[in-house]
N, C-alpha and C positions, 0 to 999 in steps of 0.2 A: 497532545491532548488526549485523556482519557474520558472512557465512557461509562455509566454505570450500566452494569448487567441489569436486564430486564427482571424486575422481580414482581411482576404483576400475577394476575390469576392463571392465564395461559400458561405463561412462560414456568410456574410452580408446577402445574400440572404436569408439563413436559418433563420436568426435573425428576420429580417423583417416579413419572412413569418409566423414565431411563435408568433409574437406579434400582428398580425392583425386579429380580431375574424371575423366568418364569415358573423355576422349580419353587420358589417360594409361595407361588400363588396355586401350586398344585398341578402346573400344566407342564405338559413332556416338552423337552426341548429338541425341536425340529433338527435333523442333519443338516449341515450347511448353513446354520442361521449365524447372521451377522450381529444382529441387535441383540445387545446384552441384557437390555432390559425388556418391559412391554412393548408389544406393538399397539397400535391405537385400535385396532379390531379386537385384541384381547381385552384390554382395558374395558372396552365398550361392553363386551360380553359379560365379563365380571361384574360390572356397574350397573348392567341391567339397562342400558341405553343403547341408540344408535350410534354407530360410527361416525355418522355425518354431524352427530352434536359433540362429540368429542372432539372433531376436528375444528368445528366453531369455536369451541370452548379455548382451545390451546391455540387457535389464531385470533382470538380477540374479537371476533365476531358474535359471539355470545359472553354476556359478562356478569349476568344477573341468575344465575341458576336457584332454583327453588333449595329450599333446606332438603326436602327428600333426596334431591340429586347430590347435593354436597356431602350427604351422610354416607350415599350410597358410593362416592369417589372416595372419602377417607377411608372406608373399608376395603374397597379393591385395590389403594394404593398401600393399604396396612399403614397407615400414619399414625405416629404417637399421637396423644390427647393433646398436646402442645401444637403440633404440626396441623391436626383437624381443626383446633380453633383458628389456628393463621388462615386456614383454607375459607372458613365461614366468614371471616373479616375480610377476605380479599374478594369474596362474592356478596360485599355488603350486606352481610346476616349476622347477627349476634350469635356467638357461641353457647351451646348448650348450658345452662345455668347449673353451679353447684346444687346438688340435692333433687335434681329431676333424675327422673329415668334415663338411663343411656341406652343408645342403640348401636353404640360404637364397638367394633370388636380390635382389642389390642393386637399389635403385631405379634406377640408370642402365642397368644390363643390362635391366630390364623394360622402360625406355623404349626402348631400341633393338629389343627383339624386338617390341613395339608397332607400330613402325614397317615392320618387314617385311610388314604386311599379313596375306595370306592364304599367303604362301609357308610351306611346310610345315617346321615348326620344333619341336623337343624339346629339352629341357636334363635332362642327367643329372649326377649328383654323382660325385666321385671313385672310386667304386664302382660305376658305372654304373647306380646306382638313379634311375629317371625321377623327375624332381621337378614338372616343367612340359611341356605342350604345348598347341599352338595349334589353332584350327579347321581350317586348312589340313591339317594333321598328322592330325587326326582324319579330315578327308576323304579323305585320299588312303591311310592304313593302316586306319582303323578308331579308334574312342575307346579308348583303353587301359584306361578306367574298366571295361571288361569283365573285369579281371583283378583280384584282390585286391591291395591297396597293396603288401605285402611280395614279391609275386611281379612286381611291373612293374619288373624288373631287366634290363637288356640281356644281361649274362653270364649269368644264370639263363635266359634265353630262349635263347640260343645252346647251353647245356650243361645240359638238363633233367635233372632227380633224380627222386627218388621222387612229389615233388608236381606233376609234370608242367609242360609249357611255360608260361611266363607270357603268350604270347599277345600280344605287343605289336604285333602286326601281325595284324589279323583275317583278312585275305586272303594268299593265296598269295605268297612273295616270293623271287626266286632272286638270285643274285650271281655277278659275273663269275669271283671267285675266293673261293669259301667258305673253304677253308683258310687262305688269307691272313689274311683278317678273324678267323677264329677265333684264329689265331697273334697277331695285333694285339690283340686283346681281353685273351687271357691274359696277353701281356708288359705291357700298360697296366695290369693288375691288379698285377703282380708291383712295378711302379714305385710304385704307389700303397701297397702295404705298406710300401715304405723311406720314405715319406713320413708315414705315419699308422701308425707300429710300435703304438701302443696302441690302436687303434680296435677294439673289440670287434665291430661290425657287419661290418666288411672282414673279419675273423679267421672269424667264423661263416660269411661267404659263401664264402671259399677254402675252408672244412672241408667245407661241403656240397658245391661243385661238383667237390671232390677225389673225389666217389663217382663221377663222371662219367668213363668210361674216357678220351675223347678229351680232357677238359679235364687229366686228370693225365697224359696224355702230353707236352701242349704246355707243361704247368707244369714238367715235368722238364727241358725244355730250358735252363731259366734265363735265357731271352733278356728283355731289358728295352727295352721301347720305347713308343711310345704310337700310339694308332688316329688315322689321320688322313682318309682318304677311299677311297671304293669306288664301283662302280656297282651299283645296283639296278634289278630288272624286277618291278612291281606286277602281278598278275593282278587289276584291280579289277573288281566286280561290275557297274558301269554303264560306266564309259568304254573297258573291255577293257584290254589290256595297255600299260604307260606306264614307260618306261625314264628312271629319275632317277640324276643325281650327289650322291652323299652325302658331303658334306663336315664334317668336326669341327672345329671352332672351340675353343680353350680358354681360360678365365678363370685367369690365371696366380695370383692370389692365393686363389681359392676352390678351383682346380681344377675347376671345372664345364665340362663339355662341352655345347658348343652345336652340335646337330645341324641341319644345313640341306639339304634337299631341293630340287634345281633341275634344268631341262632346258635342253637346247640353244637359245638363241634362235631364234623362227621356225621349230622343229621342231614336228612332229604330235604328239611328246611333249609339248612345253610347252603346246599347245591342249589336249591331254587334262588334264594337270595342273592347269591352271586350272579345267577341267570338275569335276574331283573336289572342288574346294572349295565347289562349288555342289550338287553331286548328293550329297556325302558326309553324315558325322555331324556333330551339334553339339561343339565343343568342350568339354572337362570338364577343369579344373585338379584333379591328384590330391589326396586328404587325407592 
């Protein structure tokens, strides 16, 4: 008599966890390690949830995770788009529809990000919703996990409304040309409305931000462009003032924005930037 292998939600999470080596997730391989894949606590840390919840999911004691939890698991497990959609269905959720803004990080993008080490990097969706950051980013600016998930949005941070600023940076940040950066973000959002005309999350964001007078003024210009680069100075509580270049790379297919902070080679700022990775906060991937 043959038995059918378990292919439910918990079993698939275990299968995908077992196949992902720590190195692919940017984690060091501990001496004497027996497990070839991720440990439960490592998956929990990468997905921004408790180890107990991961255990309950794998044991079948939790069977209906929220869409945000499923999205976080898909990113942490580096699932392909087809695997991500299968995970959504196992959780009794509809997969993200075509033509909608994606928060998913393809495995290839995640592998590239892991190879950047402690260089401060964060990834934003087409509507500037923060979907991932690394240890270097948390060290330089503070871990964004201090803000509720729906407020982890760069545009909401630039143009606060009634809910207050998202506080994506816990320390004071100044820019060479704040007005130019604000205009670039607003222009980029207008570009996104053309690419995702049916996206409810984006429409709600624009509606909310329109209550901010500065956003409304910039939106009225009708400019369409993309945010690319600027310079920032962070008043870090441990290393002092550090000035970095902020560059934005875009994934063409999913419109992901990969934001990278670097300092001039051999400069005092580069030394301080390296120190922030040591003195800063631990990385936390949002859920």
